[in-house]
N, C-alpha and C positions, 0 to 999 in steps of 0.2 A: 377431341378424340385421341386416344393413346396411340403409342407406336404400334402395338400388336394389332389393334383393330384397323389401323390404316393399312398395315401390310396385308391383313386378311382381306380387306376390301380390294386391294390390288391383285391378290392371288386368286380370288373367287370370281369366276365369270358370271355367276348368278347374282352378285351383289348389286350390280347396276346393269341397265339395259343399253348395250352398245349397238351401233350399226355394224354390219358385217365387216366394214373396213376397219373399224376400231377393234373388233374382236380379233381380227387377223394380226394386228399390231401387238396386242396384249399377249396373245398366245405365242407369238414369235419371241417376244421379250422373255416370257416365262420359261420357255424351253431353253433359251440361251443362258439364263441365270441358273436354272436347275442343273444343267450339264456341268457347271463348274464345281468341282468337288470341294473347293475352299470356301464357298459361300453358303450360308444357311439363312434361316429366316431373320436372325438377329444381326447378321454381319452388316447389313445395309445401314443400320442405325447405331451399331455398337462402337464405331470409331475405328474398327480394325481395317487394315489395308486390304483393298481389293482392286481388281483391274479397273482402270479409268474408263475403259470402253463400256463395261457393264454399268458403271455409275451414270455415264452419259445416256445409255439406253433407258435407264430407270427415270432419269430426269426428263428425257424426251417424251416418255409415256405419261408422266404425272399430270400434264395439263388436260389429258383426256378425262381423268377423274373429275377435275373441276368442271369440265364441260358437261359430263354425263350426269353428275350428281349435283343438283341445285343447292344442296345444303352447304357445299363448300364455297359457293359463290357469294359475293357481297350482296346484302339486302338492297332491294330497290326502294328508293325513297319516294314518298307520295309528293307529286309536284302539284302545287296549288297555283292557279292563275292569280296574279295580283289584282286587288280590287281596283276598279276603275272609278276615279273621282272626277265627276263632270264639273267643269268650271265655266261660268258665264262671264265673258269679258265685255264690259260696257264701253261706249265710245270715250268716256272720260278717263279710261284706264283702270277703273275699279274692277276687280275680279271677285266674283261671288260664288260661294259653294252653298248649296241647299243641304243643311245638316238634317233638319226635321221640318217637314211641311205641316203647318198649322191647319186647324179646321174651324177657326173662329172668324170674326169679322176681318175684312181686308183693309189695310191701311192705304190711304190715298194722300196725295200732296195737299197740304193745308190742314190735315187732321191733327188732333192732339193725341199723342201716343205715350204710353208708359212702357218702359223696357229696362231690362238689365243688360249689362255689357261687360266684357273683359277686353282690355286694350293691351296689346303686346307689340314689341318691335318685330321687324321682319325676321330676325334671327331667333325669335321665341322669347326674348327677354321681357319679363313682366313690367308693365308700366302702371296700370290702374284698373280697378274693377269695382263694380257696385255690389259685388257679393264677397263677403268676408271669407277668406280661404280657411280660417280656423273654425269659426262658429257656424258658417253657412248662412248667416243672416244677410239680408239684402236691403239696399236702399235704392230702389229703382228711380230712374229719372223720368220726368214728365216734360216733354218738349213738343212744340208744334213743328210739323214738317214744312217749314217755310224758309225761304231764303233769308240769310243774315241772322237766323235763329239757331241753326244747326249746321255742322260742316256738310258741305255738299255731297261728299262721298258717302257719308252715313245716311243722309236723306235718301239717296238712290238705293241704298241697301234696304231701308225700311219700307219704302213705297212698294206695294205689291205683296208684302208679307201678310200672313194671316195670324191671328192671335193663337199663341201656343207654338208658333214656328220658331226655328232657330236657323241662323245663317252665320257663315264665316266669310269675311271679306278682307281683301288687301286693298287699302286705300292709299293712293299716291299723294304726295304733299300738295300737288296742284289743286286737289279738291279736299284737302284736309284743313288743318288749322292755319289758314292763311292770315288770320289775325287773332288776337287774344280774346276777343269778345264772342267767339263762336263756341257753342256747346256741342257735346257734353264736356264739361271740365270740372275737376274736383274743386271743392271750396277750400280744403286744407292747403296750406302753403307748400308743404313738402311734395305731395302728389301732384299739385298744380305745376310746380316748377319742374318736376321730373317729366311730366307730359309735354310741356312746352319746349323743353330742351331737345325733344326728339321730333318736333313738328316739321323739320325739313327732311325727313326720311319717311319711307312708306311705313304705314302702321297696319296691324292686323286687328280687326274688331270681330269679336264673337258676340252676337246679339240674340236675345230672346225677347220676343214681343209678348207683352202681358195684357195690354188693354188698348183699345181704340175708342176715343171719345168723340 
């Protein structure tokens, strides 16, 4: 808004709707300013010298404009409530988040299951995945949900899942790779060494169940 339009808004009682208290203040200020013969419409903004008392009166009345006319006030931001993520904590210390609930067959202990997974460190650092991040091709693993065949923490994640479902879990080292014979573990030397080098820290597994046999 330009200088003249702002002054016109201040001068015109009809531009905004004030309460009777605000009207009285504005009218008193207007009379006080108009009676001074050295002040005209442009003197307030032109940089010319004018009485300090009049300037103080003008500044004192300016917040009324901000209050009366919402267009001068700061816009209100839409406040969105944060999404609540529910986490299930098991007695073993495993924490599970249900990302997508499947609608297929349910996995039970002892079943042979086929699944894809992504393994990361607790700080998000990538460790290993059965899905190629560039081509999108996957090499799912097939493992029995039995003791000494798969790490205990991952077995607890898969038991109760349905085909098509996805879960994310934080697995503590006490139910993770407590020995090098537990699966899932990559066959390639580099990824295998990388995974085992982090076996003494919590690991995050993102799992998608594909089939129950």
